[in-house]
C-alpha positions in Angstrom: 71.8 81.1 37.1 74.2 83.4 35.3 74.8 80.8 32.6 71.0 80.2 32.2 70.6 84.0 31.7 73.4 83.9 29.1 75.5 86.4 31.1 78.4 83.8 31.2 79.3 80.6 29.5 80.8 77.6 31.4 82.9 75.5 29.0 83.1 71.7 29.1 86.6 72.0 30.7 85.4 74.3 33.5 86.4 77.7 32.3 84.0 80.7 32.6 83.6 83.0 29.6 81.9 86.4 29.6 80.6 88.3 26.6 82.6 91.4 25.8 79.7 93.8 26.3 78.8 92.2 29.7 82.5 92.5 30.8 82.6 96.2 29.7 79.4 96.9 31.6 80.7 95.2 34.8 84.0 97.2 34.6 82.1 100.5 34.2 79.9 99.6 37.2 83.0 98.9 39.3 84.6 102.1 38.2 81.5 104.2 39.1 81.1 102.5 42.5 84.7 103.1 43.3 84.3 106.9 42.6 81.4 107.1 45.0 82.2 104.5 47.7 86.0 104.3 47.6 87.3 107.7 46.3 90.7 107.0 47.9 91.3 103.5 46.5 90.0 101.1 43.9 88.9 97.5 44.6 89.8 96.2 41.1 92.5 97.4 38.7 93.0 96.1 35.2 93.8 99.0 33.0 97.6 98.9 32.4 98.0 102.7 32.7 96.0 102.9 35.9 97.9 100.0 37.4 101.2 101.6 36.3 100.2 104.9 38.0 99.1 103.1 41.2 102.4 101.3 41.5 104.5 104.3 40.5 102.9 106.5 43.2 103.8 103.8 45.8 100.5 104.5 47.5 99.0 102.2 50.1 95.6 100.9 48.9 94.2 98.6 51.5 90.9 98.3 49.7 92.3 96.7 46.6 91.3 93.0 46.1 92.3 92.4 42.5 95.0 93.6 40.2 95.6 92.4 36.6 98.5 93.9 34.6 99.4 93.2 31.0 103.1 94.1 31.0 103.2 94.4 27.2 100.7 97.3 27.4 102.5 99.3 30.2 103.4 102.9 29.1 107.0 102.4 30.3 109.2 100.1 32.4 108.7 100.3 36.2 111.0 99.6 39.0 109.3 98.9 42.3 111.0 100.0 45.5 108.7 99.2 48.3 104.9 98.9 48.4 102.1 98.5 50.9 103.2 96.2 53.6 101.9 92.7 52.9 100.4 92.2 56.4 98.0 95.1 55.6 97.5 94.3 51.9 94.1 93.0 51.0 95.1 91.8 47.5 93.6 88.4 46.8 94.1 88.1 43.0 97.3 89.2 41.4 98.0 88.6 37.7 101.0 90.0 35.9 101.2 88.6 32.5 102.8 89.1 29.0 102.8 87.8 25.5 104.8 84.6 25.1 107.1 86.3 22.6 107.7 89.3 24.8 111.2 88.4 25.9 112.1 91.0 28.5 109.9 91.8 31.5 109.0 95.4 32.1 108.2 95.2 35.9 111.2 95.0 38.2 112.1 95.1 41.9 114.8 97.7 42.7 115.7 95.8 45.9 114.8 92.6 47.7 111.4 94.1 48.6 108.6 91.6 48.2 105.7 93.4 49.9 103.6 93.5 46.8 102.9 89.9 47.5 99.9 90.0 49.9 99.5 87.3 52.5 95.8 87.0 51.5 96.6 86.0 47.9 94.5 83.2 46.4 95.8 83.6 42.8 99.4 84.4 42.2 100.2 84.6 38.5 103.3 86.4 37.4 105.1 85.7 34.2 108.9 86.1 34.3 108.7 86.6 38.1 111.9 88.6 38.7 113.0 87.4 42.2 115.1 84.3 42.9 113.2 83.4 46.2 110.5 84.6 48.5 110.7 86.5 51.7 110.5 84.3 54.9 107.6 86.6 55.9 105.6 85.5 52.9 103.3 82.8 54.2 100.0 82.9 52.2 97.6 80.3 53.5 94.9 80.7 51.0 96.7 80.1 47.7 94.6 78.1 45.2 96.6 78.7 42.0 100.3 79.6 41.5 101.5 80.3 38.0 105.1 81.5 37.8 106.1 80.7 34.2 109.6 81.5 33.1 110.5 82.8 36.6 114.0 83.5 38.0 113.2 81.4 41.1 115.8 78.9 42.5 113.4 77.6 45.1 109.8 78.0 46.2 108.2 79.2 49.4 109.5 77.7 52.6 107.2 75.5 54.6 104.2 73.5 53.5 101.1 75.3 54.9 100.8 77.3 51.7 100.1 74.0 49.8 96.9 73.1 51.8 94.4 74.7 49.3 96.6 74.7 46.2 95.0 73.2 43.1 97.4 74.3 40.3 101.1 74.9 40.3 102.7 75.9 37.0 106.4 76.6 36.9 107.0 76.2 33.1 110.4 77.4 31.9 111.8 78.3 35.4 115.2 77.2 34.3 117.0 78.1 37.6 114.6 76.2 39.8 116.5 73.5 41.7 114.0 71.9 44.0 110.3 71.6 44.9 109.0 71.5 48.4 107.5 68.4 50.1 104.1 68.0 48.4 102.5 65.7 50.9 100.4 68.5 52.2 99.1 69.5 48.7 96.2 67.2 49.0 94.0 69.2 46.6 96.6 69.6 43.9 95.2 68.8 40.5 97.9 70.1 38.1 101.7 70.2 38.5 103.6 71.6 35.5 107.4 71.8 35.6 108.1 71.7 31.9 111.5 73.1 31.0 112.7 73.4 34.6 116.2 72.2 33.4 117.9 72.3 36.8 115.3 70.4 38.7 116.8 67.1 39.5 113.9 65.3 41.2 110.2 65.2 41.8 109.3 64.7 45.5 108.3 61.1 46.2 105.4 62.6 48.2 103.6 63.1 44.8 102.6 59.5 45.1 100.0 60.4 47.7 98.3 63.2 45.7 95.0 61.4 44.8 93.5 64.6 43.2 96.3 64.9 40.7 95.2 64.7 37.1 98.0 66.6 35.2 101.7 66.0 35.6 104.1 67.6 33.1 107.8 66.9 33.6 108.8 67.3 30.0 111.9 69.0 28.6 114.2 68.1 31.5 118.0 67.8 31.4 118.4 66.2 34.8 115.6 63.7 34.9 117.1 61.2 32.4 117.2 58.4 35.1 113.5 58.7 35.9 110.9 56.7 34.2 107.2 57.5 34.3 104.5 55.2 33.1 100.7 55.6 33.1 98.6 52.5 32.7 95.0 51.4 33.3 94.6 49.5 36.5 92.0 46.9 37.3 88.8 48.2 38.7 87.6 51.7 38.5 90.9 53.5 38.9 94.1 54.6 37.1 97.5 53.8 38.4 100.5 55.9 37.8 103.9 54.2 38.5 106.8 56.5 39.1 110.4 55.2 39.2 112.7 57.2 41.3 116.1 55.7 40.6 115.8 52.3 42.2 112.6 53.0 44.2 109.2 52.4 42.7 106.4 54.6 43.8 102.7 53.9 42.9 99.8 56.3 42.8 96.2 55.4 42.2 93.1 57.5 41.7 89.5 57.1 40.4 88.8 57.5 36.7 
């Protein structure tokens, strides 16, 4: 209905675009509603200065559901030292991004504190993610998309329950990443991107069971020279991907 009224545009590849004036109007409505209904906390934050001040004040804001921060537009560097406890945090959408040519991140953790990462997250997008691993307490069960491009991670979250609803996992350029979890529970995964993860030595063989997978990018590897991946058309109405893990051949088929 929104598309029919020209309030949004849905592209052929499934993205939703909104006209600039509609976006500005929606933001102003959200701002005014917050002043009246939630004077002590905002539900959505996107302005770099406002996000900076919210994080700098280290204030609990249990009503916040969405935070988007463009690090390149922050007024100054910021070092986080504690935040609202993640079992009380209502944040569902977290996007911390930067320009691709912006080398140094401007948002840091002073300690090993990871409480900014809400257990209710559905979108976790953080360019140049500064931590090397996740807290054992961080068990988000509703994650749909994880994008941690150029992160410092050496491993991902423990366990497999966080994979149940995951559709997209992008770890591009995470050069210290050494291993991926068992992906057998990621039954909804559509995109797996590990381009440039130079220390990653293997892709889990459980990937052969991911019938929803449409994009697999394992390019620019140093340690995957012994693996061979071929994609070929299979008889009938399906495609077959054959992955060779050393001496073991693993096959995966899915509908066209």
